[in-house]
N, C-alpha and C positions, 0 to 999 in steps of 0.2 A: 504494500499499499504506499509506503514511504517513497519507493522508487517511482511508482505511478504518479504521485503528487509532484515529485521533483521533475519528472518529465513534462507534466502539464505546465508547471511553472516556467521551465525553460522554453517551452513553445510560446507561452504568453509573453514572456520578456524578450524573446528573440529579436523582434523588430527594434526595440529600444537598445539592446546590446549591439545590434548591427549599426545603428546610428551613432552610438557612442564610439564604436571602433572607427568609423569613418572620421568623426570629429577629432579623435585622438591621433589618427594617422596624419590628418591634415595639420594639426597643431604641431606634431613632431617634425613634419616636413618644413613647416614655416620656421620652426626654431633652428633646424640644421641649416636652412637657407640663410637665415639671418646671421648665424655665426660665420658662414662662408663669406657673405658680403662683407661683414665687419673686418674679417682678416684680410680680404682683398683690398679694402680701402685703407688699411692701417699699415700693412707690411709693404716693404719696398723690395722689388725684384733685383737680383744681382745683374748688373749690366755686363753683357757679353756681346762682342762683335758678331755679326751675322755669319761671316765666313767661318769663325771658329765653331759656331753652333752647327753649321752644315757639315763641317769636317767631323765633329763628334757623332753626328747622326749617321754619316756614311761608315764610320768605324763600328758603330753599334746600332744597326737598324732596328734591333729588337726594342730599343727604347721608344720607337714610334707607336708600339702597341698600346702603351699607356695612354697616349694622346688619342689614338683611334678609339679606344674604349670610352674615354671621356667624351669625345664627340658623339659616339653612339648614345651615351646616356643623355646628353643634352638634346639631341635630335629626337630621341624617344619621348622625352617629356614634352617637347614642343609639338610633336604629332598627337600626343594624347590630349593636350590642351586644345589643339585645333579641332580634334574630333568633338570635344565638348562644346566649343563655340559653334561648330557646324550643326550639332544637334539642337543647340539653342536657336539657331537661325531658322530651323524648320518651322517654328511657330509663326514667323513673319514672312516666310519666303513668298507666299501667294500675294501678299500686299506689295512686296518689293518687286515681283515680276510685273504687277499691274503698274507700279510707279515707273519701271523701266520702259514699259510700253506706252506711256503717256505721249511721247512724241508722235506716235502714229494713231493715237485715239484710244488707247487703253488695251487691256488684255483681250477684250472681245473682238478686236480687229485681227488677232492671230488665228490662223486656220491650220490646225494640225492635220497631217496626212497619215502618219504611222501611229500604231496603237500605243507604242511606248514613248512617243515624242514628248508628251507633257511631263512624264516622269524624268526623262533625261534633262529637260529644261529646268525642272524643279531642283534636281540635284546640282546642276551647273551653277545656278544662282546661289543655292545654299552653301556650296563650297567657296564661292567668291566672297560671300558675306562672312562665313566662318573664318576664312584666311585674313580678311580685313580686321576682324575683331581680335584674332590671335596674333596679329603682326607684332604688337609691342612685346608680347611674351616671347615670341620667336626670337626677336632681336635681343631680348634680355638673356635668353639661354645662349645665344651666340656670344654675347658679351661675357657671360660666365665662363665659357670655354676659352676665350681669348685673353681675359683679364690677367691670369697668372703670368703671362709673358709680357705684360705692359708695365710701364712705370706708373706710379701712383697717380700722378697728374693726369696721365692718359686714361687711367681707369675712371677717374671722376668725370672726365670729358665724355667718355663713351657712355657712362651711366646716364648722364644728363642729355645725351643725344638720342637716347632710345625713344622718348616721346616724339622727337622730330621725324623718326622713321614713319610712324603712323600718320603724322600731320602731312608730311610730304606726299605720301601715297594717297591719302584721302583727297588732298588738294588736286593731285593729278587726275583721279577718277572724277571729281567734281568738274574739273575743267573739260574733260572729255564729254561729260553728260550735258552740261549747261552751255558750252561754247561750241563744241564740234558737232554734236548730233543735230542741233536745229538747223545747221547749214548743210551737213552732209546728206541727211535723210531726204529732203526735198529733191536734191539733185539725183539721188539714186532711185527714188520711187517714181519720179516723173521723166526719167531718161527715155528719149525716143517717143514720149507721149503714151507709154504703156501704163496699164493699171495692174500691177502684179498682186497676187494673193501672197500675203506675207506669212511664212511658216514660223511657228515658235522657235524651232531648233535653229534655223538660219538667222533669225533676227536676234535672239538672245545670245547666240554664239558671237555674232557681229558686235553687239553692244558690249557684252562682258569682256570680249577679247580686246576691244578698243580701250575700254576703261582700265583694264589690267595693265596693258603695255604703256599707256600714258602715265599711270601711277608709278610704274617701274622707272620710267624715264625721269620722273620728278625726283627720284632718289639720287640723281647724278651728283648734286652738290655734296652729299654725305659720302659718296664713294670717292670723290676727289679729295675730300678732307682726310679720309683714311689713308689713301695713297700718299698724300703729302706728309702725314704723320710718320709713315715708315720710309720717307725719303725716296719714293719712287718718282714723284713729280714735285714741282714747286711752282710758285706763282709766276716767276720769270719765264719759265718754260711755257706755261699756259698763255701768257701774254704774247710771247713771240709766235706761238702757233695758232693764233686766233683765227687766221684766214683758213687754215686747214680745218680747224674745228667747225667753222661755218659750213664748209663743204661736206664734212662727215655728218653734221646735223641735217643738212639738206637731204643726204641720202637716207638717213634714218627716218626723217619725216616722210619721204616718199614711200618707204616700206611700211610705215605705220598708218599713214593716211588712207582711209577707205576709198577715197575718190581720187581722180587724177587732175582735178581742177586746182589752180594755184591758190585759190582762196583758202581751202582747207589745209594745203601745205603750209601756207603762211601762218595759219592758226596754230599749227604744231611747231613750226620753226621758231616763232616769236618767243614763247615762254622758254624753250629749250636754250636759245641764245642768251636770254636773260639769266637762266639758271647757270650757263657756263660762266658768265662774268661774276655771278655770286660765288661760284666755285673758286674763282681766282682769289676773292677775298678770304674764303675759308682756308684755301691753301696757304695764304700768307699768315693767317692766324695760327694754323697748325705748325708751320715752320717757326714762328716766333715763340710759340709755346714750348718747343723743344729747346 
């Protein structure tokens, strides 16, 4: 009888014990993460020239396994967090699809042909939203991986730059949606006077792809800042090569732009050129900080 009552009690309390286990696990993880961040922000790494580091690595390549395992751990946590944000995005994905379809009149203007097409569209939008929400944490995990090899000042700079990753990415996606789509879609939908039936798969793939790559392009200043921090580029080099940079930006704009007209190319090129000159200032600050 006592064993039976104990079993009943365990069944009744199992949901509460499960919740307590989750809370305790999260609290333990936050505590360990806090200690790791505190040590990274207070300890100074031993400065060693890059050629010496590469020579040691060539002599003992087994030492790379430790870094590979650390990278695997950080990427695993980032993927798990992105899975959580994507699951959360499921709640609002239908409203977001309708919002993305507003430039053509709403979700009712989309005509699916295949049976699985709406499901594929739903998952594509949910993944983009989940990635956007998880981007700061993904950048944070990459910072945790790189921080042990950086100077303390660079660690502080990298930590404060994490919110900028999300801000620049969202700014790029907003620019694509509010500035590029209103000019690109009328040209595409009315080309040769045709009246196309817009499929959800093609339209959402076009819109999300454009927003994603413009968002990535807006990360260019942060990439330049990192390259300047490790002395691969500098502000003088960027200033001297600005003409070549404009040509490269034009090529990239032609690849990203959904239409062939110069108006949309200019809409892509103009902010990228502005971002390039912002990158020159960031490269100067990175060099001065060293």
